[in-house]
Residue, then its C-alpha position, 0 to 999 in steps of 0.5 A: m802227051p801234053l806240051h808245056l810252054t815256059l817263059r821267063r822274065s827279069f826284073v829289079a826290085d827292093h824289099f825289106h823284112d820287118r816282122p818278128g823273127f824275120q828282119e832285114a834292112r832294105h836291099g835289092h835283087n835282080w829277080k827272075v819270074e818263070a811261068t809254065l802253061r800246060l798246053e792240052p791238046p797240043e793245038r792250043e799252042a798257037g799264040c800262047a807264047q804271045v799271050l803268056g809273054a804279054a801277061l808276064d810283061a804286065w806283071v813285071r811292069e808292076v814290080d820292076y824298079t819298085l819297093l815291094n813293101d809298097q805293093a798293094a797286091l801283097g796286102g801288107c805281107n812280108p814281101t818274100t819270094e814265096a809271096l811274089a810267086h803266089w802273086a804272079f801265079d794269081f795275076l796270070a790265072k786271073r787273066g784266064l791263063a791255065v798256069e801250071h807253075v810259077k817260079v820266082r828266083e831271088k838269087a841264083n840258089y834261092w827260089a820259090a814256086c807255086r803250082r796248080 
């Protein structure tokens, strides 16, 4: 039976939406990012929490206390929760992590997830 490791981090960032049909003034959120690795076989568990934690911390350093609209990694797209989930997923995957699931929460009842 596979094991899953999930870690969560918080960050603060502003964004605004200025696209046809989707416009909002600049505002901020206390965001949360959550990433899950599938550990198979279970022996792979050793050290994974530290590796995933360090990678999540690196991503958070890029977004914490920033204006998301200015992030080059978003390529000028509307900085939605969905875009952030894709960015975080790709960021972790490019670091060699077998990411299964990334969830970014903008509000208590609003989140987006990206899955393998």
